[in-house]
PDB file of N, CA, C, O and CB in Angstrom:
ATOM      1  N   MET A   1       0.820  -1.193   0.000  1.00  0.00           N
ATOM      2  CA  MET A   1       0.000   0.000   0.000  1.00  0.00           C
ATOM      3  C   MET A   1       0.867   1.262   0.000  1.00  0.00           C
ATOM      4  O   MET A   1       0.447   2.304  -0.503  1.00  0.00           O
ATOM      5  CB  MET A   1      -0.934  -0.005   1.205  1.00  0.00           C
ATOM      6  N   PHE A   2       2.058   1.169   0.555  1.00  0.00           N
ATOM      7  CA  PHE A   2       2.939   2.339   0.625  1.00  0.00           C
ATOM      8  C   PHE A   2       3.613   2.609  -0.720  1.00  0.00           C
ATOM      9  O   PHE A   2       4.050   3.732  -0.970  1.00  0.00           O
ATOM     10  CB  PHE A   2       4.002   2.139   1.713  1.00  0.00           C
ATOM     11  N   ARG A   3       3.707   1.597  -1.593  1.00  0.00           N
ATOM     12  CA  ARG A   3       4.396   1.784  -2.862  1.00  0.00           C
ATOM     13  C   ARG A   3       3.593   2.631  -3.840  1.00  0.00           C
ATOM     14  O   ARG A   3       4.185   3.402  -4.596  1.00  0.00           O
ATOM     15  CB  ARG A   3       4.699   0.445  -3.482  1.00  0.00           C
ATOM     16  N   ASN A   4       2.320   2.523  -3.852  1.00  0.00           N
ATOM     17  CA  ASN A   4       1.512   3.217  -4.851  1.00  0.00           C
ATOM     18  C   ASN A   4       1.612   4.738  -4.777  1.00  0.00           C
ATOM     19  O   ASN A   4       1.755   5.368  -5.824  1.00  0.00           O
ATOM     20  CB  ASN A   4       0.084   2.812  -4.703  1.00  0.00           C
ATOM     21  N   PRO A   5       1.544   5.364  -3.604  1.00  0.00           N
ATOM     22  CA  PRO A   5       1.699   6.834  -3.594  1.00  0.00           C
ATOM     23  C   PRO A   5       3.082   7.280  -4.055  1.00  0.00           C
ATOM     24  O   PRO A   5       3.197   8.295  -4.743  1.00  0.00           O
ATOM     25  CB  PRO A   5       1.437   7.379  -2.194  1.00  0.00           C
ATOM     26  N   ILE A   6       4.119   6.559  -3.699  1.00  0.00           N
ATOM     27  CA  ILE A   6       5.472   6.936  -4.126  1.00  0.00           C
ATOM     28  C   ILE A   6       5.601   6.763  -5.638  1.00  0.00           C
ATOM     29  O   ILE A   6       6.193   7.605  -6.315  1.00  0.00           O
ATOM     30  CB  ILE A   6       6.546   6.083  -3.387  1.00  0.00           C
ATOM     31  N   LEU A   7       5.052   5.679  -6.162  1.00  0.00           N
ATOM     32  CA  LEU A   7       5.083   5.460  -7.605  1.00  0.00           C
ATOM     33  C   LEU A   7       4.304   6.550  -8.328  1.00  0.00           C
ATOM     34  O   LEU A   7       4.722   7.011  -9.389  1.00  0.00           O
ATOM     35  CB  LEU A   7       4.515   4.078  -7.954  1.00  0.00           C
ATOM     36  N   LEU A   8       3.193   6.957  -7.771  1.00  0.00           N
ATOM     37  CA  LEU A   8       2.394   8.023  -8.377  1.00  0.00           C
ATOM     38  C   LEU A   8       3.161   9.350  -8.390  1.00  0.00           C
ATOM     39  O   LEU A   8       3.112  10.084  -9.378  1.00  0.00           O
ATOM     40  CB  LEU A   8       1.064   8.188  -7.620  1.00  0.00           C
ATOM     41  N   VAL A   9       3.859   9.657  -7.315  1.00  0.00           N
ATOM     42  CA  VAL A   9       4.645  10.898  -7.247  1.00  0.00           C
ATOM     43  C   VAL A   9       5.792  10.851  -8.246  1.00  0.00           C
ATOM     44  O   VAL A   9       6.064  11.849  -8.914  1.00  0.00           O
ATOM     45  CB  VAL A   9       5.193  11.126  -5.818  1.00  0.00           C
ATOM     46  N   VAL A  10       6.465   9.718  -8.362  1.00  0.00           N
ATOM     47  CA  VAL A  10       7.578   9.583  -9.308  1.00  0.00           C
ATOM     48  C   VAL A  10       7.072   9.738 -10.738  1.00  0.00           C
ATOM     49  O   VAL A  10       7.704  10.416 -11.548  1.00  0.00           O
ATOM     50  CB  VAL A  10       8.287   8.217  -9.132  1.00  0.00           C
ATOM     51  N   LEU A  11       5.939   9.116 -11.054  1.00  0.00           N
ATOM     52  CA  LEU A  11       5.379   9.257 -12.394  1.00  0.00           C
ATOM     53  C   LEU A  11       4.943  10.690 -12.674  1.00  0.00           C
ATOM     54  O   LEU A  11       5.092  11.167 -13.799  1.00  0.00           O
ATOM     55  CB  LEU A  11       4.201   8.313 -12.573  1.00  0.00           C
ATOM     56  N   ALA A  12       4.410  11.380 -11.678  1.00  0.00           N
ATOM     57  CA  ALA A  12       3.997  12.778 -11.865  1.00  0.00           C
ATOM     58  C   ALA A  12       5.211  13.666 -12.126  1.00  0.00           C
ATOM     59  O   ALA A  12       5.162  14.540 -12.991  1.00  0.00           O
ATOM     60  CB  ALA A  12       3.222  13.287 -10.627  1.00  0.00           C
ATOM     61  N   VAL A  13       6.292  13.453 -11.394  1.00  0.00           N
ATOM     62  CA  VAL A  13       7.503  14.252 -11.592  1.00  0.00           C
ATOM     63  C   VAL A  13       8.093  13.984 -12.974  1.00  0.00           C
ATOM     64  O   VAL A  13       8.509  14.917 -13.660  1.00  0.00           O
ATOM     65  CB  VAL A  13       8.547  13.945 -10.492  1.00  0.00           C
ATOM     66  N   LEU A  14       8.131  12.722 -13.386  1.00  0.00           N
ATOM     67  CA  LEU A  14       8.654  12.401 -14.713  1.00  0.00           C
ATOM     68  C   LEU A  14       7.758  12.978 -15.812  1.00  0.00           C
ATOM     69  O   LEU A  14       8.257  13.417 -16.848  1.00  0.00           O
ATOM     70  CB  LEU A  14       8.784  10.878 -14.880  1.00  0.00           C
ATOM     71  N   GLY A  15       6.460  12.981 -15.598  1.00  0.00           N
ATOM     72  CA  GLY A  15       5.542  13.567 -16.559  1.00  0.00           C
ATOM     73  C   GLY A  15       5.742  15.063 -16.688  1.00  0.00           C
ATOM     74  O   GLY A  15       5.751  15.594 -17.799  1.00  0.00           O
ATOM     75  N   LEU A  16       5.902  15.750 -15.566  1.00  0.00           N
ATOM     76  CA  LEU A  16       6.155  17.196 -15.614  1.00  0.00           C
ATOM     77  C   LEU A  16       7.483  17.503 -16.301  1.00  0.00           C
ATOM     78  O   LEU A  16       7.589  18.485 -17.035  1.00  0.00           O
ATOM     79  CB  LEU A  16       6.152  17.787 -14.196  1.00  0.00           C
ATOM     80  N   PHE A  17       8.479  16.681 -16.069  1.00  0.00           N
ATOM     81  CA  PHE A  17       9.774  16.858 -16.715  1.00  0.00           C
ATOM     82  C   PHE A  17       9.638  16.687 -18.226  1.00  0.00           C
ATOM     83  O   PHE A  17      10.199  17.467 -18.995  1.00  0.00           O
ATOM     84  CB  PHE A  17      10.803  15.859 -16.149  1.00  0.00           C
ATOM     85  N   ALA A  18       8.896  15.670 -18.646  1.00  0.00           N
ATOM     86  CA  ALA A  18       8.702  15.432 -20.077  1.00  0.00           C
ATOM     87  C   ALA A  18       7.932  16.584 -20.718  1.00  0.00           C
ATOM     88  O   ALA A  18       8.272  17.010 -21.822  1.00  0.00           O
ATOM     89  CB  ALA A  18       7.960  14.105 -20.306  1.00  0.00           C
ATOM     90  N   VAL A  19       6.902  17.091 -20.045  1.00  0.00           N
ATOM     91  CA  VAL A  19       6.131  18.216 -20.576  1.00  0.00           C
ATOM     92  C   VAL A  19       7.014  19.454 -20.675  1.00  0.00           C
ATOM     93  O   VAL A  19       6.915  20.205 -21.645  1.00  0.00           O
ATOM     94  CB  VAL A  19       4.897  18.503 -19.690  1.00  0.00           C
ATOM     95  N   GLY A  20       7.869  19.676 -19.692  1.00  0.00           N
ATOM     96  CA  GLY A  20       8.789  20.807 -19.742  1.00  0.00           C
ATOM     97  C   GLY A  20       9.752  20.716 -20.909  1.00  0.00           C
ATOM     98  O   GLY A  20      10.026  21.718 -21.569  1.00  0.00           O
ATOM     99  N   LEU A  21      10.273  19.512 -21.172  1.00  0.00           N
ATOM    100  CA  LEU A  21      11.174  19.343 -22.313  1.00  0.00           C
ATOM    101  C   LEU A  21      10.452  19.598 -23.635  1.00  0.00           C
ATOM    102  O   LEU A  21      11.017  20.200 -24.549  1.00  0.00           O
ATOM    103  CB  LEU A  21      11.776  17.937 -22.309  1.00  0.00           C
ATOM    104  N   VAL A  22       9.216  19.143 -23.733  1.00  0.00           N
ATOM    105  CA  VAL A  22       8.456  19.366 -24.962  1.00  0.00           C
ATOM    106  C   VAL A  22       8.185  20.856 -25.148  1.00  0.00           C
ATOM    107  O   VAL A  22       8.290  21.365 -26.264  1.00  0.00           O
ATOM    108  CB  VAL A  22       7.129  18.576 -24.935  1.00  0.00           C
ATOM    109  N   LEU A  23       7.839  21.558 -24.075  1.00  0.00           N
ATOM    110  CA  LEU A  23       7.568  22.991 -24.185  1.00  0.00           C
ATOM    111  C   LEU A  23       8.821  23.781 -24.550  1.00  0.00           C
ATOM    112  O   LEU A  23       8.754  24.716 -25.348  1.00  0.00           O
ATOM    113  CB  LEU A  23       6.991  23.516 -22.880  1.00  0.00           C
ATOM    114  N   ILE A  24       9.951  23.415 -23.977  1.00  0.00           N
ATOM    115  CA  ILE A  24      11.198  24.107 -24.315  1.00  0.00           C
ATOM    116  C   ILE A  24      11.593  23.803 -25.759  1.00  0.00           C
ATOM    117  O   ILE A  24      12.121  24.670 -26.455  1.00  0.00           O
ATOM    118  CB  ILE A  24      12.335  23.694 -23.346  1.00  0.00           C
ATOM    119  N   GLY A  25      11.340  22.577 -26.207  1.00  0.00           N
ATOM    120  CA  GLY A  25      11.646  22.232 -27.592  1.00  0.00           C
ATOM    121  C   GLY A  25      10.724  22.933 -28.582  1.00  0.00           C
ATOM    122  O   GLY A  25      11.154  23.315 -29.670  1.00  0.00           O
ATOM    123  N   ALA A  26       9.454  23.102 -28.207  1.00  0.00           N
ATOM    124  CA  ALA A  26       8.496  23.724 -29.114  1.00  0.00           C
ATOM    125  C   ALA A  26       8.648  25.242 -29.134  1.00  0.00           C
ATOM    126  O   ALA A  26       8.506  25.872 -30.182  1.00  0.00           O
ATOM    127  CB  ALA A  26       7.075  23.347 -28.718  1.00  0.00           C
ATOM    128  N   PHE A  27       8.936  25.826 -27.976  1.00  0.00           N
ATOM    129  CA  PHE A  27       9.068  27.278 -27.859  1.00  0.00           C
ATOM    130  C   PHE A  27      10.412  27.612 -27.214  1.00  0.00           C
ATOM    131  O   PHE A  27      10.460  27.931 -26.026  1.00  0.00           O
ATOM    132  CB  PHE A  27       7.894  27.880 -27.031  1.00  0.00           C
ATOM    133  N   PRO A  28      11.504  27.544 -27.980  1.00  0.00           N
ATOM    134  CA  PRO A  28      12.819  27.809 -27.384  1.00  0.00           C
ATOM    135  C   PRO A  28      12.953  29.278 -26.975  1.00  0.00           C
ATOM    136  O   PRO A  28      12.349  30.152 -27.596  1.00  0.00           O
ATOM    137  CB  PRO A  28      13.940  27.431 -28.370  1.00  0.00           C
ATOM    138  N   PRO A  29      13.736  29.548 -25.943  1.00  0.00           N
ATOM    139  CA  PRO A  29      13.940  30.940 -25.532  1.00  0.00           C
ATOM    140  C   PRO A  29      14.722  31.701 -26.591  1.00  0.00           C
ATOM    141  O   PRO A  29      15.584  31.142 -27.270  1.00  0.00           O
ATOM    142  CB  PRO A  29      14.674  31.005 -24.182  1.00  0.00           C
ATOM    143  N   SER A  30      14.412  32.971 -26.720  1.00  0.00           N
ATOM    144  CA  SER A  30      15.096  33.784 -27.727  1.00  0.00           C
ATOM    145  C   SER A  30      16.497  34.153 -27.244  1.00  0.00           C
ATOM    146  O   SER A  30      16.723  34.413 -26.063  1.00  0.00           O
ATOM    147  CB  SER A  30      14.282  35.061 -28.042  1.00  0.00           C
ATOM    148  N   VAL A  31      17.417  34.165 -28.185  1.00  0.00           N
ATOM    149  CA  VAL A  31      18.810  34.488 -27.890  1.00  0.00           C
ATOM    150  C   VAL A  31      19.179  35.727 -28.682  1.00  0.00           C
ATOM    151  O   VAL A  31      18.942  35.792 -29.889  1.00  0.00           O
ATOM    152  CB  VAL A  31      19.763  33.295 -28.231  1.00  0.00           C
ATOM    153  N   THR A  32      19.759  36.709 -28.009  1.00  0.00           N
ATOM    154  CA  THR A  32      20.195  37.918 -28.708  1.00  0.00           C
ATOM    155  C   THR A  32      21.608  37.705 -29.233  1.00  0.00           C
ATOM    156  O   THR A  32      22.514  37.421 -28.449  1.00  0.00           O
ATOM    157  CB  THR A  32      20.136  39.162 -27.771  1.00  0.00           C
ATOM    158  N   PRO A  33      21.816  37.833 -30.532  1.00  0.00           N
ATOM    159  CA  PRO A  33      23.159  37.625 -31.081  1.00  0.00           C
ATOM    160  C   PRO A  33      24.095  38.762 -30.686  1.00  0.00           C
ATOM    161  O   PRO A  33      23.720  39.934 -30.712  1.00  0.00           O
ATOM    162  CB  PRO A  33      23.100  37.500 -32.609  1.00  0.00           C
ATOM    163  N   GLN A  34      25.299  38.397 -30.327  1.00  0.00           N
ATOM    164  CA  GLN A  34      26.323  39.376 -29.968  1.00  0.00           C
ATOM    165  C   GLN A  34      27.607  39.011 -30.695  1.00  0.00           C
ATOM    166  O   GLN A  34      27.928  37.829 -30.823  1.00  0.00           O
ATOM    167  CB  GLN A  34      26.549  39.427 -28.421  1.00  0.00           C
ATOM    168  N   PRO A  35      28.345  40.004 -31.170  1.00  0.00           N
ATOM    169  CA  PRO A  35      29.603  39.681 -31.860  1.00  0.00           C
ATOM    170  C   PRO A  35      30.651  39.166 -30.865  1.00  0.00           C
ATOM    171  O   PRO A  35      30.709  39.588 -29.710  1.00  0.00           O
ATOM    172  CB  PRO A  35      30.145  40.927 -32.609  1.00  0.00           C
ATOM    173  N   VAL A  36      31.459  38.255 -31.353  1.00  0.00           N
ATOM    174  CA  VAL A  36      32.535  37.692 -30.526  1.00  0.00           C
ATOM    175  C   VAL A  36      33.787  38.513 -30.772  1.00  0.00           C
ATOM    176  O   VAL A  36      34.276  38.593 -31.899  1.00  0.00           O
ATOM    177  CB  VAL A  36      32.784  36.171 -30.849  1.00  0.00           C
ATOM    178  N   GLU A  37      34.299  39.116 -29.723  1.00  0.00           N
ATOM    179  CA  GLU A  37      35.507  39.922 -29.837  1.00  0.00           C
ATOM    180  C   GLU A  37      36.531  39.388 -28.851  1.00  0.00           C
ATOM    181  O   GLU A  37      36.410  39.567 -27.639  1.00  0.00           O
ATOM    182  CB  GLU A  37      35.211  41.431 -29.576  1.00  0.00           C
ATOM    183  N   ARG A  38      37.534  38.733 -29.396  1.00  0.00           N
ATOM    184  CA  ARG A  38      38.593  38.180 -28.546  1.00  0.00           C
ATOM    185  C   ARG A  38      39.915  38.826 -28.919  1.00  0.00           C
ATOM    186  O   ARG A  38      40.191  39.071 -30.093  1.00  0.00           O
ATOM    187  CB  ARG A  38      38.680  36.630 -28.686  1.00  0.00           C
ATOM    188  N   THR A  39      40.712  39.093 -27.928  1.00  0.00           N
ATOM    189  CA  THR A  39      42.044  39.632 -28.201  1.00  0.00           C
ATOM    190  C   THR A  39      43.018  38.467 -28.307  1.00  0.00           C
ATOM    191  O   THR A  39      43.015  37.553 -27.482  1.00  0.00           O
ATOM    192  CB  THR A  39      42.492  40.641 -27.089  1.00  0.00           C
ATOM    193  N   ILE A  40      43.844  38.522 -29.330  1.00  0.00           N
ATOM    194  CA  ILE A  40      44.847  37.478 -29.537  1.00  0.00           C
ATOM    195  C   ILE A  40      46.152  37.976 -28.943  1.00  0.00           C
ATOM    196  O   ILE A  40      46.588  39.089 -29.239  1.00  0.00           O
ATOM    197  CB  ILE A  40      45.014  37.121 -31.061  1.00  0.00           C
ATOM    198  N   PRO A  41      46.779  37.155 -28.101  1.00  0.00           N
ATOM    199  CA  PRO A  41      48.050  37.593 -27.514  1.00  0.00           C
ATOM    200  C   PRO A  41      49.112  37.825 -28.592  1.00  0.00           C
ATOM    201  O   PRO A  41      49.178  37.097 -29.583  1.00  0.00           O
ATOM    202  CB  PRO A  41      48.553  36.554 -26.499  1.00  0.00           C
ATOM    203  N   ASN A  42      49.933  38.841 -28.384  1.00  0.00           N
ATOM    204  CA  ASN A  42      50.932  39.236 -29.366  1.00  0.00           C
ATOM    205  C   ASN A  42      52.098  38.256 -29.427  1.00  0.00           C
ATOM    206  O   ASN A  42      52.820  38.257 -30.424  1.00  0.00           O
ATOM    207  CB  ASN A  42      51.444  40.622 -29.053  1.00  0.00           C
ATOM    208  N   ASP A  43      52.318  37.432 -28.427  1.00  0.00           N
ATOM    209  CA  ASP A  43      53.476  36.540 -28.428  1.00  0.00           C
ATOM    210  C   ASP A  43      53.343  35.427 -29.471  1.00  0.00           C
ATOM    211  O   ASP A  43      54.328  34.749 -29.762  1.00  0.00           O
ATOM    212  CB  ASP A  43      53.665  35.932 -27.044  1.00  0.00           C
ATOM    213  N   ARG A  44      52.192  35.230 -30.019  1.00  0.00           N
ATOM    214  CA  ARG A  44      52.034  34.209 -31.063  1.00  0.00           C
ATOM    215  C   ARG A  44      52.653  34.665 -32.387  1.00  0.00           C
ATOM    216  O   ARG A  44      52.996  33.830 -33.224  1.00  0.00           O
ATOM    217  CB  ARG A  44      50.545  33.882 -31.267  1.00  0.00           C
ATOM    218  N   PHE A  45      52.799  35.962 -32.584  1.00  0.00           N
ATOM    219  CA  PHE A  45      53.270  36.480 -33.859  1.00  0.00           C
ATOM    220  C   PHE A  45      54.731  36.915 -33.813  1.00  0.00           C
ATOM    221  O   PHE A  45      55.212  37.582 -34.729  1.00  0.00           O
ATOM    222  CB  PHE A  45      52.411  37.636 -34.288  1.00  0.00           C
ATOM    223  N   ARG A  46      55.427  36.543 -32.760  1.00  0.00           N
ATOM    224  CA  ARG A  46      56.839  36.892 -32.675  1.00  0.00           C
ATOM    225  C   ARG A  46      57.685  35.979 -33.546  1.00  0.00           C
ATOM    226  O   ARG A  46      57.353  34.807 -33.723  1.00  0.00           O
ATOM    227  CB  ARG A  46      57.316  36.826 -31.232  1.00  0.00           C
ATOM    228  N   GLY A  47      58.748  36.493 -34.077  1.00  0.00           N
ATOM    229  CA  GLY A  47      59.668  35.671 -34.864  1.00  0.00           C
ATOM    230  C   GLY A  47      60.471  34.764 -33.954  1.00  0.00           C
ATOM    231  O   GLY A  47      60.657  35.040 -32.769  1.00  0.00           O
ATOM    232  N   ARG A  48      60.932  33.694 -34.532  1.00  0.00           N
ATOM    233  CA  ARG A  48      61.704  32.728 -33.719  1.00  0.00           C
ATOM    234  C   ARG A  48      63.160  32.996 -33.757  1.00  0.00           C
ATOM    235  O   ARG A  48      63.937  32.276 -33.129  1.00  0.00           O
ATOM    236  CB  ARG A  48      61.460  31.327 -34.178  1.00  0.00           C
TER     237      ARG A  48
END
């Protein structure tokens, strides 16, 4: 008798997780594009 409520809670949590994944997949959050600006160290261009 004690197993059924725990099993029900586990199934409910897994169901909510699955619904959340479907919602995120169907309506992904918007991402604002930003340019990538990296500085390259000058020691790479030194002569040997």
